[in-house]
C-alpha positions as CSV (number, residue, x, y, z in Angstrom):
1,M,-65.5,0.9,-17.0
2,K,-68.4,3.3,-17.0
3,R,-67.6,7.0,-15.8
4,T,-70.1,8.1,-13.3
5,S,-72.8,11.2,-14.6
6,I,-75.1,13.9,-12.4
7,T,-77.9,11.9,-14.5
8,D,-77.1,8.6,-12.5
9,I,-76.6,10.5,-9.4
10,A,-80.8,12.3,-10.6
11,K,-81.5,8.5,-11.2
12,A,-80.5,6.7,-8.1
13,T,-82.0,10.2,-5.6
14,N,-84.9,10.8,-7.8
15,L,-84.3,14.4,-7.6
16,S,-84.1,16.1,-11.2
17,I,-80.9,17.0,-13.0
18,S,-80.3,20.1,-12.6
19,T,-80.9,20.0,-8.9
20,V,-78.2,17.4,-8.7
21,S,-76.3,20.0,-10.8
22,R,-76.4,23.1,-8.6
23,V,-75.9,20.9,-5.4
24,I,-72.3,19.4,-7.1
25,N,-71.6,23.0,-8.1
26,G,-71.6,24.3,-4.7
27,K,-74.9,26.1,-6.0
28,A,-77.5,25.0,-3.4
29,R,-77.9,28.2,-1.1
30,E,-78.3,29.5,-4.2
31,Y,-81.1,27.2,-5.5
32,R,-82.6,27.4,-1.5
33,I,-82.3,23.5,-2.0
34,G,-83.1,21.9,1.7
35,E,-80.0,20.4,3.3
36,K,-81.6,17.3,2.8
37,S,-81.2,16.7,-0.9
38,Q,-78.3,18.4,-0.5
39,K,-76.6,15.3,2.3
40,L,-78.6,12.8,-0.3
41,V,-76.9,13.9,-3.9
42,L,-73.7,14.5,-1.9
43,E,-73.4,11.3,0.1
44,T,-74.1,9.6,-3.4
45,A,-72.0,11.0,-5.2
46,K,-69.1,10.4,-2.6
47,K,-71.4,6.4,-3.4
48,L,-70.7,6.4,-6.1
49,N,-67.8,7.8,-6.6
50,Y,-68.5,10.7,-8.5
51,K,-65.9,12.6,-10.4
52,P,-66.0,15.7,-11.8
53,N,-65.5,16.1,-15.4
54,H,-63.7,19.1,-15.6
55,A,-62.8,19.8,-19.2
56,A,-67.1,19.6,-19.4
57,A,-66.9,22.1,-17.0
58,N,-64.3,24.2,-18.2
59,L,-65.8,24.8,-21.3
60,R,-68.8,25.7,-19.7
61,S,-67.7,28.9,-18.2
62,G,-65.4,29.6,-21.4
63,K,-62.1,28.7,-18.2
64,S,-59.3,26.4,-18.7
65,H,-57.7,26.6,-14.9
66,T,-54.6,26.7,-16.4
67,I,-51.5,28.8,-15.5
68,A,-48.0,28.6,-17.9
69,L,-45.1,28.9,-15.9
70,L,-41.6,29.3,-18.0
71,I,-38.8,29.0,-17.1
72,P,-35.2,29.0,-18.8
73,T,-33.8,25.8,-17.8
74,L,-34.7,22.8,-15.3
75,D,-30.6,21.9,-15.7
76,N,-30.5,24.6,-13.3
77,P,-30.8,23.7,-9.2
78,F,-32.3,27.0,-8.5
79,F,-34.8,27.8,-11.2
80,A,-35.9,23.7,-10.7
81,S,-36.3,24.7,-6.8
82,L,-38.4,27.7,-7.9
83,A,-40.6,25.5,-10.6
84,S,-41.3,23.2,-8.1
85,K,-42.3,25.3,-5.3
86,I,-44.4,28.1,-7.9
87,N,-46.7,24.7,-9.5
88,N,-47.4,23.5,-6.0
89,D,-48.6,26.8,-5.1
90,I,-50.8,26.8,-8.3
91,R,-52.0,23.9,-7.2
92,E,-53.0,24.5,-3.8
93,E,-55.3,27.2,-6.2
94,G,-57.1,25.0,-7.5
95,Y,-55.1,24.5,-11.2
96,T,-53.2,23.4,-12.7
97,T,-49.6,24.1,-15.0
98,I,-47.9,23.9,-18.3
99,L,-44.6,24.0,-17.7
100,S,-42.5,25.0,-20.6
101,E,-38.0,25.6,-20.7
102,S,-36.9,28.4,-23.9
103,G,-33.5,27.3,-23.3
104,E,-32.3,30.9,-22.3
105,N,-33.4,31.3,-26.9
106,L,-35.5,34.3,-27.1
107,D,-36.8,32.5,-30.5
108,R,-37.9,29.4,-28.7
109,E,-39.4,31.5,-25.7
110,K,-41.8,33.2,-28.7
111,E,-42.5,30.3,-30.6
112,I,-43.6,29.0,-26.3
113,L,-45.4,31.8,-25.7
114,K,-47.6,32.0,-29.1
115,N,-48.7,28.5,-28.2
116,L,-49.5,28.9,-24.9
117,L,-51.6,31.2,-25.9
118,S,-54.6,28.9,-27.8
119,R,-54.2,27.0,-24.9
120,N,-56.7,29.2,-23.3
121,I,-54.1,29.5,-20.4
122,E,-55.3,32.1,-17.8
123,G,-52.0,33.6,-16.7
124,L,-48.6,33.2,-16.9
125,V,-45.3,33.6,-14.8
126,M,-42.6,33.9,-16.5
127,V,-38.5,34.2,-16.5
128,P,-37.3,35.9,-19.8
129,C,-34.5,35.4,-20.8
130,G,-33.4,38.5,-22.6
131,Q,-34.9,42.1,-22.8
132,E,-36.8,41.9,-26.6
133,F,-39.4,42.4,-25.2
134,D,-42.9,43.1,-27.5
135,H,-44.1,39.5,-27.9
136,I,-45.3,39.8,-24.4
137,L,-46.0,43.8,-25.0
138,G,-48.9,41.4,-27.4
139,L,-49.9,39.4,-24.6
140,E,-50.3,42.0,-22.3
141,S,-52.5,43.9,-25.1
142,K,-54.6,41.2,-24.7
143,E,-55.6,41.5,-21.0
144,L,-53.2,38.2,-19.8
145,P,-51.6,38.4,-16.1
146,I,-48.6,37.8,-16.3
147,V,-45.9,37.7,-13.8
148,C,-41.8,37.9,-14.0
149,V,-40.3,36.1,-11.8
150,D,-36.0,35.9,-11.2
151,R,-35.2,38.0,-14.5
152,Y,-37.7,40.9,-15.1
153,I,-37.8,43.7,-18.3
154,D,-37.4,47.7,-17.2
155,E,-39.0,48.6,-19.6
156,L,-42.3,46.6,-19.2
157,D,-44.7,47.7,-16.2
158,L,-45.4,44.3,-15.0
159,P,-45.3,43.0,-11.4
160,Y,-42.4,41.2,-10.7
161,V,-40.3,39.4,-7.9
162,S,-37.0,38.6,-8.0
163,T,-33.4,39.3,-6.0
164,D,-31.3,41.6,-4.6
165,N,-28.7,40.6,-6.7
166,Y,-26.3,43.9,-6.7
167,F,-26.8,43.6,-2.7
168,G,-25.9,39.4,-2.5
169,A,-22.8,39.9,-4.5
170,Y,-21.7,43.6,-3.2
171,E,-21.5,41.2,0.4
172,A,-20.0,38.0,-1.2
173,T,-17.0,40.3,-3.1
174,E,-17.5,41.9,0.6
175,L,-16.0,38.2,2.5
176,L,-13.6,38.0,0.1
177,I,-11.8,41.1,0.7
178,N,-12.4,40.7,4.0
179,S,-10.9,37.0,4.4
180,G,-8.1,38.8,2.7
181,H,-8.0,38.2,-1.4
182,R,-7.7,40.8,-3.8
183,N,-7.1,38.7,-6.9
184,I,-10.8,37.2,-7.2
185,L,-12.3,35.8,-10.2
186,G,-15.3,36.2,-10.8
187,I,-17.6,34.2,-13.4
188,Q,-20.7,35.3,-14.5
189,G,-23.8,34.2,-16.4
190,E,-26.3,35.4,-19.7
191,L,-24.9,38.5,-20.4
192,Q,-28.7,40.0,-21.0
193,S,-30.5,39.2,-17.5
194,I,-31.0,41.5,-15.4
195,P,-29.8,39.3,-12.2
196,N,-25.9,39.0,-14.1
197,Q,-25.8,42.6,-14.7
198,Q,-27.2,43.3,-10.9
199,R,-24.6,40.9,-9.8
200,A,-22.0,41.8,-12.1
201,L,-22.4,45.5,-10.5
202,G,-22.2,44.5,-7.5
203,F,-18.6,42.3,-7.9
204,T,-17.1,45.4,-9.3
205,A,-18.2,47.9,-6.8
206,A,-17.1,46.2,-4.1
207,L,-13.7,46.0,-6.0
208,K,-13.1,49.5,-6.2
209,D,-15.1,50.7,-2.6
210,A,-12.1,49.0,-1.4
211,N,-9.2,49.9,-4.0
212,I,-8.6,46.7,-5.9
213,D,-8.0,47.8,-9.7
214,L,-8.4,44.3,-10.7
215,V,-11.4,43.2,-12.4
216,N,-11.4,40.3,-13.6
217,L,-15.1,39.1,-14.6
218,K,-15.2,36.2,-17.3
219,G,-17.7,34.1,-18.8
220,D,-21.3,33.9,-20.7
221,S,-23.0,31.3,-18.9
222,F,-24.7,29.7,-16.1
223,S,-23.4,26.4,-17.4
224,V,-21.5,23.6,-15.7
225,Q,-19.1,24.1,-18.3
226,N,-19.0,28.0,-18.7
227,G,-17.4,27.4,-15.0
228,Y,-15.0,24.3,-15.8
229,L,-13.7,26.4,-18.9
230,E,-13.3,29.8,-17.3
231,T,-11.5,27.9,-14.4
232,K,-9.0,26.3,-16.4
233,L,-8.1,28.7,-18.4
234,A,-7.4,31.0,-15.6
235,L,-5.4,28.2,-14.3
236,Q,-2.8,28.8,-16.9
237,N,-1.5,32.7,-16.0
238,P,0.9,32.3,-13.4
239,D,-0.8,34.7,-10.9
240,I,-3.9,32.6,-10.8
241,P,-6.3,33.9,-8.5
242,T,-6.6,33.2,-4.8
243,A,-10.6,33.4,-5.2
244,I,-13.4,32.1,-6.9
245,F,-17.0,34.6,-6.8
246,A,-19.3,31.9,-9.1
247,F,-22.2,33.5,-9.8
248,S,-24.3,30.1,-9.9
249,N,-24.2,27.1,-8.3
250,T,-24.1,25.3,-11.8
251,I,-20.8,27.4,-12.6
252,A,-19.1,26.6,-9.2
253,L,-20.1,23.2,-10.5
254,G,-17.8,23.2,-13.3
255,C,-15.1,25.6,-11.1
256,L,-15.0,22.6,-8.5
257,K,-14.5,19.4,-11.8
258,A,-11.7,22.0,-13.2
259,L,-9.7,22.0,-10.3
260,K,-9.7,19.0,-8.7
261,E,-8.2,18.3,-12.5
262,D,-6.0,20.4,-11.9
263,Q,-5.3,18.8,-7.9
264,L,-5.9,22.5,-6.3
265,R,-7.5,22.2,-2.9
266,I,-10.5,24.1,-1.9
267,P,-10.2,26.8,0.2
268,E,-6.3,25.8,0.6
269,D,-4.7,26.8,-2.7
270,V,-8.1,28.9,-3.4
271,S,-11.6,29.9,-2.2
272,L,-14.7,29.4,-3.6
273,I,-18.1,30.8,-3.1
274,C,-21.2,30.9,-5.7
275,F,-24.8,33.0,-6.1
276,D,-27.9,30.3,-5.5
277,D,-27.9,27.9,-2.5
278,H,-29.1,23.5,-3.0
279,P,-28.2,21.0,-0.1
280,F,-24.9,19.2,-1.9
281,L,-23.2,22.3,-1.6
282,E,-23.0,21.4,2.3
283,F,-22.4,18.2,1.2
284,L,-19.0,18.2,-0.8
285,S,-15.8,17.3,0.6
286,T,-16.0,21.5,1.7
287,P,-18.5,22.8,1.8
288,I,-19.4,25.8,0.2
289,T,-20.4,29.3,1.0
290,S,-23.1,30.3,-0.6
291,V,-25.9,34.1,-1.6
292,A,-28.8,31.9,-0.9
293,Q,-32.0,33.6,-2.6
294,P,-35.3,32.7,-0.2
295,V,-36.9,30.6,-3.0
296,S,-39.7,29.9,-1.2
297,D,-40.8,32.7,-0.9
298,I,-40.4,34.0,-4.1
299,A,-42.1,31.1,-5.0
300,R,-44.9,32.4,-3.0
301,L,-45.7,36.1,-3.4
302,S,-45.5,35.6,-7.6
303,T,-48.8,33.2,-8.1
304,R,-50.4,36.0,-5.4
305,F,-49.4,38.7,-7.7
306,L,-51.1,35.8,-10.0
307,F,-54.0,35.2,-8.5
308,S,-54.5,39.1,-7.8
309,L,-54.1,40.1,-11.5
310,I,-56.3,37.4,-12.7
311,N,-58.6,38.2,-9.3
312,K,-58.8,41.6,-10.1
313,T,-58.0,42.4,-6.5
314,P,-55.6,45.7,-5.7
315,L,-52.0,44.9,-5.4
316,E,-50.1,46.3,-2.2
317,S,-47.2,46.3,-4.3
318,Q,-45.8,45.5,-7.9
319,K,-42.4,44.9,-7.9
320,M,-40.1,42.9,-5.3
321,L,-36.7,42.7,-4.3
322,F,-35.6,40.0,-1.6
323,K,-32.5,41.0,0.6
324,P,-30.6,37.0,-0.2
325,Q,-28.1,35.9,2.6
326,I,-25.0,34.8,2.4
327,K,-24.3,31.2,4.0
328,I,-21.0,30.7,6.2
329,R,-19.3,27.0,5.1
330,E,-15.7,26.2,5.3
331,S,-14.6,27.4,1.6
332,I,-13.5,30.5,2.2
333,K,-9.2,31.0,3.3
334,K,-8.4,33.7,5.7
335,M,-5.5,35.1,4.0
């Protein structure tokens, strides 16, 4: 079926192609086109089921109306939720999103960014997977608007939106301590990521402030496997931890699997708290207490920062850390 063109509308209305084009592109007032002609063009366009050719318009304007979103992985429910909300916010601005996954691999991140640049993207929202940043500096030098989300790089003066991970981890650890726990296992994620480093600092600071000398911090990945293996190893010790603080909900899933295999109950035998909330945590046989990040707020502010850069409007602030909230459920036993 032939696609309706501006030429077809011009023929149907007996108006010039330039007049039709100006009405369709919202420039009728600029060119003093009468209301009668405007109405005729718009009604005819609707009747003929006219659809704008965005590709052609982008070619003429030199703009792609495309934003790149780079995250570590969609396997992690936190990043999947964050990507979904950012994508929705970008779509509301009339832009299209190209979504890519780095897989926590720096070389892959570099290759993806190189390929994205060739697609004439107008902005980038990214979760950097490491602390190496020369390749990101290269993008910034090309004046590409960039906003970091969840993770950021201290040495780079880029806008970012994240969570106060230190505060969240301190509060979570303090909750376990105030419940009477002293032998607490912390299972951390990617060692190079700022959120993990801040969570580790918050965990150890809370223990230190409570005069607890034992700092049992293990793991190196925000994965189910990491949570499973570190929990299995901890359960081999004669003095098993009375509580586990998983630094992500994916790690917590691995903990749950290991505890179930060893027939240990939550919270009767081992208490559990995790960073990152998710609806599934509430529907487990024992609902899990979590540190909830304000994902919607993080997504909305990151896109607001990005479009402020794209539109060259002043930013009120370039850096934002949101306070997380602990959602108390049934997974922590008072000793």
